[in-house]
Backbone of each chain as ProteinMPNN parsed JSONL, in Angstrom:
{"seq_chain_A": "MSHKPRFSSAIQGQPASFLSLLMHTPKSANAFFELYARFWQQGVVAQEIKEMTRMRNARITDCGY", "coords_chain_A": {"N_chain_A": [[276.999, -54.676, 165.935], [274.274, -55.52, 163.925], [274.047, -55.35, 160.375], [272.278, -56.205, 158.56], [268.876, -56.775, 157.637], [266.91, -58.176, 160.211], [264.493, -59.281, 160.139], [261.733, -60.233, 158.047], [260.074, -58.513, 155.338], [256.75, -57.388, 155.787], [255.202, -56.775, 153.725], [254.331, -57.885, 150.683], [256.628, -58.179, 148.053], [257.95, -55.903, 148.755], [261.024, -54.598, 149.992], [262.753, -55.457, 153.067], [262.297, -53.108, 155.513], [262.275, -50.481, 157.974], [259.591, -49.593, 158.076], [258.187, -51.572, 156.584], [258.668, -53.81, 158.093], [257.403, -53.175, 160.492], [254.795, -53.456, 159.752], [254.108, -56.043, 160.219], [252.82, -55.981, 162.534], [250.112, -54.652, 162.488], [248.195, -53.191, 163.994], [249.513, -51.844, 166.162], [251.435, -50.616, 164.628], [250.003, -48.829, 162.985], [248.973, -47.175, 164.966], [251.337, -46.119, 165.941], [252.236, -44.702, 163.672], [250.285, -42.724, 163.477], [250.715, -41.343, 165.877], [253.347, -40.471, 165.519], [253.122, -38.887, 163.244], [251.434, -36.836, 164.201], [253.065, -35.816, 166.189], [255.122, -34.653, 164.686], [253.749, -32.862, 163.026], [252.156, -31.197, 164.515], [251.777, -29.181, 167.521], [253.749, -27.234, 169.914], [256.413, -26.871, 169.663], [259.013, -25.844, 167.539], [259.551, -27.2, 164.281], [262.157, -27.258, 163.435], [263.636, -27.436, 165.769], [262.777, -29.882, 166.739], [263.791, -31.513, 164.719], [266.514, -31.065, 164.975], [267.046, -32.124, 167.522], [266.291, -34.75, 167.043], [268.221, -35.554, 165.184], [270.538, -35.235, 166.651], [270.129, -37.06, 168.689], [270.138, -39.376, 167.146], [272.763, -39.436, 166.326], [274.105, -39.741, 168.776], [273.127, -42.212, 169.628], [274.067, -43.737, 167.657], [272.534, -44.383, 165.416], [272.058, -45.192, 162.313], [269.894, -45.146, 160.64]], "CA_chain_A": [[275.663, -54.324, 165.482], [273.966, -56.146, 162.639], [273.762, -54.421, 159.297], [271.311, -56.769, 157.635], [267.587, -56.887, 158.312], [266.745, -59.411, 160.985], [263.135, -59.765, 159.93], [261.291, -60.093, 156.666], [259.053, -57.507, 155.084], [255.368, -57.857, 155.889], [254.513, -56.333, 152.519], [254.838, -58.689, 149.57], [257.285, -57.433, 146.995], [258.697, -54.777, 149.311], [262.189, -55.035, 150.774], [262.667, -55.268, 154.511], [262.634, -51.768, 155.968], [261.637, -50.192, 159.256], [258.144, -49.513, 157.893], [257.598, -52.832, 156.123], [258.746, -54.735, 159.223], [256.364, -52.821, 161.47], [253.479, -53.87, 159.283], [253.781, -57.362, 160.792], [251.971, -55.675, 163.689], [249.384, -53.512, 161.917], [247.461, -52.377, 164.968], [250.429, -50.921, 166.84], [252.122, -49.824, 163.609], [249.139, -47.701, 162.616], [248.922, -46.254, 166.107], [252.626, -45.426, 165.968], [252.3, -43.741, 162.575], [249.416, -41.595, 163.869], [251.418, -40.601, 166.93], [254.546, -39.853, 164.945], [252.67, -37.814, 162.353], [250.954, -35.732, 165.024], [254.218, -35.231, 166.866], [255.879, -33.802, 163.778], [252.96, -31.861, 162.326], [251.44, -30.32, 165.426], [252.456, -28.914, 168.785], [254.251, -25.9, 170.175], [257.852, -26.83, 169.435], [259.319, -25.658, 166.118], [260.036, -28.409, 163.619], [263.624, -27.207, 163.368], [264.158, -27.92, 167.05], [262.527, -31.323, 166.78], [264.72, -32.168, 163.793], [267.839, -30.954, 165.568], [267.154, -33.101, 168.609], [266.214, -36.078, 166.444], [269.504, -35.889, 164.559], [271.548, -35.355, 167.703], [269.866, -38.342, 169.332], [270.575, -40.423, 166.228], [274.233, -39.454, 166.387], [274.534, -40.282, 170.071], [272.778, -43.629, 169.715], [274.668, -44.397, 166.499], [271.439, -44.916, 164.616], [272.243, -44.774, 160.933], [268.591, -44.933, 160.017]], "C_chain_A": [[275.439, -54.935, 164.104], [273.68, -55.082, 161.594], [272.862, -55.031, 158.235], [269.994, -56.909, 158.377], [267.439, -58.226, 159.009], [265.367, -60.019, 160.801], [262.745, -59.517, 158.474], [260.268, -58.968, 156.54], [257.667, -58.146, 155.221], [254.58, -57.515, 154.638], [255.133, -57.058, 151.318], [255.435, -57.803, 148.482], [258.09, -56.246, 147.478], [259.897, -55.295, 150.082], [261.963, -54.787, 152.259], [263.15, -53.87, 154.853], [261.94, -51.573, 157.301], [260.114, -50.236, 159.105], [257.548, -50.858, 157.504], [257.686, -53.915, 157.2], [257.616, -54.466, 160.221], [254.991, -53.299, 161.035], [253.155, -55.325, 159.614], [252.818, -57.178, 161.971], [251.117, -54.46, 163.335], [248.699, -52.606, 162.933], [248.399, -51.359, 165.631], [251.176, -50.067, 165.831], [251.277, -48.605, 163.231], [249.022, -46.681, 163.751], [250.217, -45.454, 166.201], [252.692, -44.364, 164.878], [251.441, -42.501, 162.882], [250.122, -40.708, 164.886], [252.58, -39.816, 166.339], [254.168, -38.684, 164.045], [252.204, -36.609, 163.161], [252.113, -35.024, 165.71], [254.943, -34.254, 165.94], [255.054, -32.634, 163.241], [252.284, -30.852, 163.247], [252.284, -30.027, 166.662], [253.064, -27.538, 168.833], [255.751, -25.768, 169.936], [258.109, -26.742, 167.938], [259.894, -26.945, 165.525], [261.558, -28.439, 163.542], [264.242, -27.753, 164.654], [263.942, -29.421, 167.166], [263.552, -32.062, 165.914], [266.138, -32.163, 164.36], [268.031, -32.002, 166.672], [267.099, -34.523, 168.069], [267.577, -36.483, 165.878], [270.585, -36.063, 165.616], [271.383, -36.695, 168.426], [270.347, -39.501, 168.457], [272.094, -40.559, 166.258], [274.714, -40.12, 167.667], [274.27, -41.78, 170.164], [273.33, -44.424, 168.537], [273.604, -45.086, 165.644], [271.557, -44.393, 163.194], [270.943, -44.477, 160.217], [268.136, -43.503, 160.211]], "O_chain_A": [[276.307, -54.873, 163.233], [273.129, -54.027, 161.91], [272.692, -54.471, 157.153], [269.976, -57.132, 159.588], [267.796, -59.271, 158.466], [265.103, -61.134, 161.251], [263.349, -58.703, 157.776], [259.676, -58.535, 157.529], [257.451, -59.291, 154.822], [253.424, -57.915, 154.499], [256.304, -56.862, 150.991], [254.834, -56.819, 148.053], [258.834, -55.642, 146.704], [259.805, -56.321, 150.755], [261.094, -54.008, 152.65], [264.274, -53.493, 154.523], [261.119, -52.393, 157.712], [259.427, -50.851, 159.921], [256.509, -51.249, 158.037], [256.87, -54.836, 157.219], [256.968, -55.385, 160.721], [254.116, -53.522, 161.872], [252.054, -55.794, 159.326], [252.099, -58.102, 162.351], [251.37, -53.36, 163.826], [248.633, -51.391, 162.745], [248.111, -50.162, 165.655], [251.521, -48.922, 166.124], [251.785, -47.485, 163.168], [248.979, -45.474, 163.512], [250.199, -44.261, 166.504], [253.151, -43.249, 165.125], [251.833, -41.375, 162.578], [250.125, -39.483, 164.768], [252.761, -38.635, 166.635], [254.804, -37.63, 164.074], [252.55, -35.475, 162.831], [252.142, -33.797, 165.802], [255.331, -33.163, 166.358], [255.584, -31.545, 163.024], [251.885, -29.774, 162.806], [253.378, -30.569, 166.819], [252.914, -26.755, 167.896], [256.296, -24.666, 170.001], [257.502, -27.472, 167.155], [260.628, -27.678, 166.188], [262.173, -29.505, 163.578], [265.256, -28.451, 164.617], [264.819, -30.147, 167.634], [264.104, -33.088, 166.313], [266.869, -33.145, 164.234], [269.06, -32.674, 166.732], [267.784, -35.408, 168.582], [268.028, -37.613, 166.069], [271.447, -36.934, 165.494], [272.363, -37.373, 168.735], [270.893, -40.483, 168.959], [272.632, -41.665, 166.219], [275.616, -40.957, 167.645], [275.081, -42.528, 170.708], [273.098, -45.627, 168.424], [273.771, -46.228, 165.214], [271.183, -43.253, 162.919], [270.897, -43.656, 159.301], [267.056, -43.131, 159.754]]}, "seq_chain_B": "MSWPIANATYEELLNAQPALAKDFTVFLDAIWNEGLVSQRLLEITRLRIAAIHDCEPEWAERRINEPLDEPALTHLKRGDYSLFSPQEIAVLNIAEKIPFQAHEVTDEETDILKGNLGEPAAISLLTAMSLFDATCRLKGIFETGD", "coords_chain_B": {"N_chain_B": [[263.537, -30.61, 189.483], [261.279, -28.054, 188.456], [257.884, -27.632, 187.438], [255.528, -25.918, 185.293], [252.961, -26.587, 186.09], [252.126, -26.982, 189.228], [253.03, -29.633, 191.408], [252.287, -31.539, 189.554], [250.982, -34.514, 188.053], [252.283, -37.309, 186.19], [250.521, -37.917, 184.119], [249.097, -35.535, 183.933], [251.04, -33.798, 183.019], [251.591, -34.925, 180.519], [249.158, -34.435, 179.354], [249.284, -31.799, 178.77], [249.543, -31.518, 176.143], [246.97, -32.486, 174.757], [245.965, -33.887, 172.448], [248.192, -35.205, 171.47], [248.818, -36.716, 173.699], [246.626, -38.402, 173.746], [246.996, -39.874, 171.37], [249.347, -41.137, 172.066], [248.486, -42.751, 174.146], [246.738, -44.41, 172.751], [248.589, -45.754, 171.166], [250.084, -47.059, 173.155], [248.068, -48.711, 174.225], [247.589, -50.287, 171.987], [249.957, -51.702, 171.789], [249.786, -53.307, 174.106], [247.485, -54.722, 173.572], [247.629, -55.947, 171.097], [247.634, -58.636, 170.765], [249.493, -60.514, 170.043], [251.553, -61.154, 171.694], [252.048, -62.577, 174.892], [250.523, -61.276, 177.871], [252.025, -61.601, 180.132], [254.686, -61.874, 179.18], [255.062, -59.322, 178.115], [254.822, -57.846, 180.454], [256.957, -58.765, 182.091], [259.136, -57.889, 180.626], [258.678, -55.139, 180.632], [258.917, -54.565, 183.38], [261.541, -55.403, 183.89], [263.04, -53.643, 182.339], [262.29, -51.285, 183.603], [263.503, -51.727, 186.074], [266.214, -51.714, 185.36], [266.493, -49.065, 184.598], [266.087, -48.021, 187.032], [263.612, -47.001, 187.62], [261.324, -46.147, 189.635], [258.509, -45.405, 189.616], [257.495, -46.795, 187.294], [258.225, -49.382, 187.996], [256.63, -49.793, 190.23], [254.094, -50.03, 189.228], [251.539, -52.358, 188.285], [250.583, -54.095, 185.588], [249.117, -56.208, 184.61], [246.495, -58.711, 184.806], [247.081, -61.047, 186.183], [249.375, -60.738, 188.257], [252.978, -60.935, 188.651], [254.468, -63.127, 191.063], [255.914, -62.536, 194.358], [258.574, -63.715, 194.717], [259.354, -63.973, 191.982], [259.307, -61.292, 191.187], [261.274, -60.199, 192.855], [263.559, -61.559, 191.976], [263.558, -60.699, 189.326], [264.005, -57.99, 189.578], [266.62, -57.847, 190.389], [267.891, -58.918, 188.238], [268.154, -61.643, 188.036], [267.482, -64.502, 186.451], [266.659, -67.043, 187.071], [264.216, -68.103, 187.854], [262.606, -68.103, 185.696], [261.142, -69.152, 182.553], [262.741, -70.903, 179.734], [261.957, -69.59, 177.343], [261.141, -67.112, 178.348], [263.547, -66.255, 179.425], [265.062, -65.934, 177.107], [263.764, -63.736, 176.046], [264.191, -61.863, 178.078], [266.947, -61.628, 178.01], [267.346, -60.026, 175.804], [265.836, -57.769, 176.504], [267.371, -56.859, 178.593], [269.425, -55.529, 177.364], [268.31, -53.439, 175.978], [267.97, -50.761, 177.179], [270.642, -49.563, 177.376], [272.43, -50.875, 175.773], [271.637, -51.46, 173.193], [272.712, -51.831, 170.656], [274.166, -54.088, 171.006], [272.586, -56.285, 170.931], [272.311, -59.432, 169.555], [272.399, -61.17, 166.341], [271.902, -63.836, 166.767], [270.43, -63.819, 169.137], [268.072, -62.506, 168.325], [267.253, -64.323, 166.423], [266.637, -66.514, 168.028], [264.507, -65.431, 169.423], [262.674, -65.041, 167.313], [262.357, -67.7, 166.573], [261.122, -68.731, 168.843], [258.765, -67.208, 169.108], [257.783, -66.455, 166.634], [257.777, -64.245, 163.759], [255.951, -61.909, 163.679], [255.145, -61.634, 166.421], [257.617, -61.361, 167.654], [258.492, -58.937, 166.621], [256.468, -57.291, 167.613], [257.014, -57.502, 170.337], [259.613, -56.432, 170.522], [259.101, -53.833, 169.705], [257.485, -53.072, 171.814], [259.343, -53.192, 173.92], [260.975, -51.025, 173.268], [259.182, -48.943, 173.607], [258.65, -49.188, 176.337], [261.133, -48.59, 177.354], [261.402, -45.919, 176.481], [259.328, -44.763, 177.952], [260.209, -45.006, 180.595], [262.42, -43.331, 180.448], [261.169, -40.892, 179.949], [259.603, -40.573, 182.235], [261.655, -40.389, 184.03], [262.742, -37.931, 183.353], [260.572, -36.191, 183.769], [260.105, -36.505, 186.503], [257.901, -36.715, 188.249], [257.221, -38.59, 190.007], [255.327, -40.488, 189.661]], "CA_chain_B": [[263.064, -29.731, 188.412], [259.908, -27.621, 188.71], [257.06, -27.562, 186.258], [254.519, -24.865, 185.395], [251.808, -27.099, 186.836], [252.688, -27.402, 190.505], [252.627, -30.962, 191.88], [251.597, -32.238, 188.462], [251.232, -35.928, 187.842], [252.799, -37.653, 184.868], [249.421, -37.806, 183.165], [248.765, -34.121, 183.753], [252.057, -33.202, 182.153], [251.352, -35.405, 179.154], [247.935, -33.807, 178.839], [249.537, -30.426, 178.324], [249.275, -31.647, 174.713], [245.973, -33.555, 174.863], [245.836, -34.713, 171.247], [249.374, -36.058, 171.44], [248.665, -37.671, 174.798], [245.627, -39.392, 173.318], [247.641, -40.763, 170.401], [250.324, -41.946, 172.796], [247.7, -43.753, 174.869], [246.26, -45.369, 171.744], [249.752, -46.569, 170.81], [250.362, -47.911, 174.304], [247.006, -49.727, 174.28], [247.785, -51.211, 170.859], [251.068, -52.58, 172.172], [249.324, -54.272, 175.092], [246.327, -55.487, 173.112], [247.786, -56.441, 169.728], [247.235, -60.04, 170.814], [250.531, -61.396, 169.517], [252.487, -61.481, 172.774], [251.308, -62.747, 176.152], [250.608, -60.165, 178.812], [253.119, -61.898, 181.064], [255.959, -61.528, 178.537], [255.129, -57.86, 178.072], [255.006, -57.328, 181.814], [258.303, -59.026, 182.624], [260.089, -57.006, 179.955], [258.451, -53.79, 181.139], [259.468, -54.449, 184.73], [263.012, -55.511, 183.877], [263.543, -52.372, 181.82], [262.102, -50.314, 184.684], [264.528, -51.996, 187.089], [267.508, -51.256, 184.834], [266.457, -47.605, 184.666], [265.79, -47.62, 188.411], [262.419, -46.165, 187.504], [260.389, -46.642, 190.657], [257.097, -45.318, 189.2], [257.154, -47.894, 186.394], [258.354, -50.629, 188.75], [255.527, -49.912, 191.184], [252.846, -50.366, 188.525], [251.271, -53.741, 187.878], [249.725, -53.857, 184.429], [248.381, -57.382, 184.128], [245.523, -59.251, 185.752], [247.753, -62.048, 187.018], [250.711, -60.18, 188.474], [254.049, -61.839, 189.054], [254.545, -63.296, 192.516], [257.031, -61.804, 194.969], [259.903, -64.255, 194.348], [259.669, -63.621, 190.593], [259.596, -59.856, 191.17], [262.568, -59.979, 193.499], [264.587, -62.043, 191.046], [263.548, -59.848, 188.131], [264.565, -56.677, 189.906], [268.081, -57.918, 190.456], [268.439, -59.496, 187.011], [268.336, -63.085, 188.218], [266.417, -65.092, 185.644], [266.581, -68.474, 187.372], [262.828, -68.545, 188.069], [261.849, -67.884, 184.468], [261.221, -70.224, 181.556], [263.725, -70.623, 178.673], [261.43, -68.571, 176.434], [261.19, -65.833, 179.056], [264.957, -65.88, 179.543], [265.478, -65.43, 175.792], [263.195, -62.389, 175.947], [264.852, -60.999, 179.063], [268.324, -61.383, 177.562], [267.295, -58.871, 174.914], [265.347, -56.628, 177.295], [268.511, -56.401, 179.408], [270.307, -54.679, 176.558], [267.59, -52.351, 175.305], [268.209, -49.399, 177.656], [271.965, -48.954, 177.191], [273.303, -51.699, 174.932], [270.767, -51.958, 172.124], [273.535, -52.267, 169.526], [274.801, -55.365, 171.318], [271.667, -57.396, 170.68], [272.94, -60.189, 168.476], [271.539, -61.869, 165.39], [271.507, -65.1, 167.395], [269.363, -63.549, 170.113], [266.819, -62.232, 167.616], [266.842, -65.58, 165.796], [265.988, -67.311, 169.082], [263.209, -64.785, 169.67], [261.816, -65.384, 166.175], [262.076, -69.137, 166.649], [260.187, -68.974, 169.951], [257.5, -66.464, 169.051], [257.365, -66.096, 165.288], [258.196, -62.882, 163.432], [255.069, -60.817, 164.133], [255.198, -61.487, 167.878], [258.951, -60.86, 167.998], [258.499, -57.507, 166.29], [255.585, -56.658, 168.583], [257.703, -57.446, 171.627], [260.734, -55.486, 170.413], [258.493, -52.501, 169.699], [257.051, -52.827, 173.192], [260.532, -52.912, 174.731], [261.405, -49.658, 172.974], [258.217, -48.04, 174.24], [258.858, -49.246, 177.79], [262.379, -47.847, 177.59], [261.095, -44.497, 176.307], [258.468, -44.341, 179.06], [261.075, -44.84, 181.774], [263.233, -42.121, 180.245], [260.288, -39.723, 180.074], [259.253, -40.435, 183.658], [262.868, -39.931, 184.697], [262.888, -36.495, 183.087], [259.464, -35.468, 184.397], [260.306, -36.581, 187.959], [256.666, -36.47, 188.981], [257.12, -39.629, 191.033], [254.245, -41.452, 189.38]], "C_chain_B": [[261.624, -29.307, 188.706], [259.173, -27.486, 187.39], [256.029, -26.462, 186.425], [253.28, -25.298, 186.165], [252.362, -27.682, 188.134], [252.139, -28.763, 190.92], [251.884, -31.759, 190.804], [251.933, -33.722, 188.481], [251.784, -36.112, 186.434], [251.718, -37.452, 183.811], [249.062, -36.345, 182.901], [249.79, -33.439, 182.851], [251.87, -33.654, 180.705], [250.164, -34.682, 178.527], [248.074, -32.306, 178.591], [249.377, -30.362, 176.806], [248.245, -32.776, 174.569], [245.859, -34.457, 173.64], [246.998, -35.692, 171.152], [249.296, -37.12, 172.528], [247.693, -38.777, 174.42], [246.253, -40.385, 172.333], [248.661, -41.674, 171.081], [249.615, -43.064, 173.553], [247.188, -44.834, 173.914], [247.401, -46.309, 171.335], [250.075, -47.557, 171.93], [249.334, -49.042, 174.406], [247.186, -50.76, 173.167], [248.907, -52.19, 171.158], [250.574, -53.684, 173.104], [248.241, -55.196, 174.555], [246.429, -55.988, 171.679], [247.432, -57.925, 169.648], [248.276, -61.007, 170.31], [251.464, -61.915, 170.61], [251.69, -61.6, 174.064], [251.52, -61.528, 177.053], [251.78, -60.369, 179.776], [254.478, -61.514, 180.453], [256.12, -60.009, 178.457], [255.459, -57.306, 179.453], [256.42, -57.593, 182.334], [259.337, -58.149, 181.91], [259.92, -55.571, 180.442], [259.108, -53.595, 182.504], [260.988, -54.542, 184.735], [263.628, -54.209, 183.376], [263.393, -51.269, 182.871], [263.171, -50.483, 185.759], [265.894, -51.497, 186.628], [267.593, -49.732, 184.905], [266.31, -47.094, 186.096], [264.605, -46.661, 188.43], [261.355, -46.7, 188.463], [258.918, -46.512, 190.251], [256.688, -46.459, 188.272], [257.235, -49.229, 187.126], [257.142, -50.843, 189.65], [254.213, -50.308, 190.507], [252.764, -51.852, 188.234], [250.219, -53.674, 186.785], [248.867, -55.053, 184.031], [247.499, -57.959, 185.226], [246.109, -60.32, 186.665], [249.178, -61.606, 187.259], [251.727, -61.247, 188.878], [254.062, -61.959, 190.572], [255.829, -62.635, 193.05], [258.402, -62.389, 194.65], [260.305, -63.881, 192.917], [260.042, -62.143, 190.503], [260.977, -59.566, 191.752], [263.707, -60.394, 192.581], [264.697, -61.118, 189.839], [264.244, -58.521, 188.409], [266.102, -56.714, 189.937], [268.721, -58.587, 189.24], [268.787, -60.964, 187.109], [267.175, -63.785, 187.528], [266.158, -66.564, 185.957], [265.158, -68.987, 187.587], [261.986, -68.468, 186.799], [262.094, -69.002, 183.459], [262.294, -69.897, 180.513], [263.246, -69.549, 177.689], [261.508, -67.186, 177.068], [262.629, -65.346, 179.198], [265.468, -65.324, 178.219], [264.975, -63.992, 175.593], [263.944, -61.431, 176.866], [266.302, -60.692, 178.672], [268.385, -60.187, 176.607], [266.855, -57.624, 175.682], [266.479, -56.012, 178.115], [269.351, -55.382, 178.663], [269.619, -53.438, 176.004], [267.942, -50.959, 175.85], [269.552, -48.796, 177.26], [272.892, -49.732, 176.27], [272.541, -52.241, 173.73], [271.574, -52.474, 170.932], [274.174, -53.624, 169.759], [273.833, -56.545, 171.27], [272.186, -58.135, 169.446], [271.913, -60.794, 167.523], [271.032, -63.172, 166.012], [270.349, -64.885, 168.371], [268.037, -63.269, 169.415], [266.335, -63.479, 166.884], [266.119, -66.472, 166.812], [264.591, -66.749, 169.372], [262.21, -65.135, 168.56], [261.412, -66.848, 166.226], [261.035, -69.45, 167.716], [258.799, -68.401, 169.702], [256.938, -66.291, 167.651], [257.677, -64.628, 165.032], [257.248, -61.796, 163.933], [255.151, -60.58, 165.643], [256.549, -60.939, 168.314], [259.022, -59.358, 167.738], [257.626, -56.737, 167.269], [256.304, -56.473, 169.917], [258.863, -56.457, 171.597], [260.22, -54.045, 170.38], [258.076, -52.119, 171.114], [258.238, -52.467, 174.073], [260.997, -51.472, 174.511], [260.474, -48.647, 173.637], [258.397, -48.018, 175.758], [260.103, -48.453, 178.173], [262.112, -46.339, 177.513], [260.254, -43.969, 177.468], [259.291, -44.115, 180.322], [261.905, -43.566, 181.645], [262.393, -40.864, 180.45], [259.928, -39.499, 181.545], [260.467, -39.961, 184.459], [263.086, -38.432, 184.53], [261.818, -35.7, 183.836], [259.613, -35.421, 185.919], [259.039, -36.236, 188.741], [256.458, -37.5, 190.082], [255.996, -40.619, 190.794], [254.367, -42.007, 187.978]], "O_chain_B": [[260.827, -30.127, 189.161], [259.785, -27.251, 186.348], [255.682, -26.098, 187.549], [252.627, -24.482, 186.815], [252.986, -28.743, 188.134], [250.941, -29.022, 190.803], [250.981, -32.543, 191.099], [253.027, -34.125, 188.876], [251.757, -35.2, 185.607], [251.97, -36.888, 182.746], [248.758, -35.97, 181.769], [249.438, -32.601, 182.02], [251.979, -32.85, 179.779], [250.164, -34.361, 177.338], [247.105, -31.631, 178.245], [249.11, -29.299, 176.246], [248.622, -33.914, 174.287], [245.676, -35.666, 173.78], [246.816, -36.858, 170.801], [249.66, -38.276, 172.311], [247.913, -39.947, 174.737], [246.057, -41.594, 172.455], [248.813, -42.838, 170.711], [250.098, -44.196, 173.591], [247.207, -46.021, 174.236], [247.196, -47.513, 171.18], [250.31, -48.74, 171.681], [249.696, -50.194, 174.645], [246.965, -51.953, 173.373], [248.817, -53.37, 170.819], [250.903, -54.855, 172.916], [248.094, -56.324, 175.025], [245.428, -56.411, 171.1], [246.99, -58.414, 168.609], [247.994, -62.195, 170.158], [252.081, -62.971, 170.472], [250.766, -60.822, 174.305], [252.55, -60.855, 176.998], [252.438, -59.41, 180.178], [255.314, -60.905, 181.121], [257.205, -59.482, 178.708], [256.282, -56.401, 179.589], [257.015, -56.716, 182.959], [260.309, -57.715, 182.528], [260.907, -54.863, 180.644], [259.77, -52.587, 182.748], [261.651, -53.84, 185.498], [264.621, -53.732, 183.926], [264.272, -50.418, 183.011], [263.684, -49.499, 186.291], [266.646, -50.922, 187.415], [268.643, -49.178, 185.232], [266.395, -45.892, 186.348], [264.594, -45.66, 189.146], [260.588, -47.599, 188.12], [258.14, -47.428, 190.516], [255.617, -47.037, 188.459], [256.406, -50.111, 186.901], [256.683, -51.974, 189.807], [253.322, -50.86, 191.154], [253.768, -52.514, 187.972], [249.091, -53.245, 187.028], [247.974, -54.917, 183.194], [247.725, -57.728, 186.414], [245.668, -60.473, 187.804], [250.093, -62.038, 186.558], [251.37, -62.314, 189.377], [253.714, -61.015, 191.283], [256.704, -62.235, 192.282], [259.321, -61.632, 194.338], [261.454, -63.518, 192.666], [260.996, -61.787, 189.811], [261.745, -58.78, 191.198], [264.694, -59.674, 192.429], [265.797, -60.797, 189.389], [264.979, -58.003, 187.569], [266.776, -55.754, 189.564], [269.933, -58.799, 189.206], [269.617, -61.468, 186.353], [266.028, -63.679, 187.961], [265.501, -67.253, 185.177], [264.924, -70.193, 187.507], [260.786, -68.74, 186.829], [263.108, -69.698, 183.506], [262.718, -68.746, 180.408], [264.028, -68.703, 177.256], [261.889, -66.213, 176.418], [262.892, -64.147, 179.1], [266.223, -64.352, 178.205], [265.68, -63.147, 175.041], [264.286, -60.318, 176.468], [266.816, -59.615, 178.975], [269.358, -59.432, 176.606], [267.438, -56.552, 175.521], [266.534, -54.796, 178.304], [269.922, -54.476, 179.27], [270.289, -52.487, 175.602], [268.191, -50.051, 175.057], [269.606, -47.637, 176.85], [274.016, -49.302, 176.012], [272.783, -53.368, 173.3], [271.173, -53.435, 170.276], [274.67, -54.248, 168.821], [274.225, -57.681, 171.54], [272.463, -57.519, 168.417], [270.731, -60.914, 167.845], [269.881, -63.56, 165.812], [269.408, -65.678, 168.417], [266.991, -63.74, 169.861], [265.128, -63.676, 166.739], [265.113, -67.103, 166.489], [263.628, -67.496, 169.543], [261.059, -65.479, 168.828], [260.262, -67.194, 165.955], [260.177, -70.313, 167.53], [257.788, -69.018, 170.037], [255.75, -66.011, 167.49], [257.827, -63.85, 165.974], [257.704, -60.841, 164.562], [255.22, -59.433, 166.084], [256.62, -60.137, 169.245], [259.556, -58.605, 168.552], [257.998, -55.649, 167.709], [256.21, -55.418, 170.543], [259.068, -55.719, 172.561], [260.833, -53.148, 170.959], [258.288, -50.988, 171.554], [258.154, -51.543, 174.882], [261.369, -50.784, 175.461], [260.919, -47.625, 174.161], [258.308, -46.963, 176.386], [260.124, -47.743, 179.179], [262.548, -45.581, 178.379], [260.456, -42.839, 177.915], [259.082, -43.133, 181.035], [262.071, -42.819, 182.61], [262.851, -39.892, 181.051], [259.949, -38.369, 182.032], [260.329, -39.228, 185.439], [263.554, -37.753, 185.444], [262.108, -34.677, 184.455], [259.285, -34.415, 186.548], [259.096, -35.552, 189.763], [255.63, -37.316, 190.974], [255.74, -41.489, 191.626], [253.548, -42.829, 187.567]]}, "name": "protein", "num_of_chains": 2, "seq": "MSHKPRFSSAIQGQPASFLSLLMHTPKSANAFFELYARFWQQGVVAQEIKEMTRMRNARITDCGYMSWPIANATYEELLNAQPALAKDFTVFLDAIWNEGLVSQRLLEITRLRIAAIHDCEPEWAERRINEPLDEPALTHLKRGDYSLFSPQEIAVLNIAEKIPFQAHEVTDEETDILKGNLGEPAAISLLTAMSLFDATCRLKGIFETGD"}
């Protein structure tokens, strides 16, 4: 697995990060951010459960991010 | 698995949270209509990922106006890329790994993708692959058959 960014930042002066890479595709990036924000801020599942599953999934998929 | 809504479709289950479903649809539409990646490239990656997941509902769908012909579909389903262009093969080589071997995508493979498509299109396509993978997983859990 690579440990260096494979793409450049789309935001001048900003380092390559998940967010700055996504901004190469502003339309889908903005749609993703809206979806993600709603997922975390609204709904019927407690945030603690969402966070628990998110972290467990990250562990299983070996996602350091 | 049974659901509170008897004989529910995939869409009906998603619409149990209508605002979230709407945002998900907007995201999906943005992926398909960002304009950076051809519809054909998106479709072949979507179908290959569906085949790897053995997700019949996703495989059965045809999302583009000029669908792949039967020989291409047959080859794609079994992971035979001999009917596809070098650019398409470079894309499919990555799509092959997304469901269960994402960590094994190499720097060389992403460099080839960037070289073929440019950075914005490569990122758009990789984002799309992740969404296609997630959709297959969700449909697999829901088991609505559609």
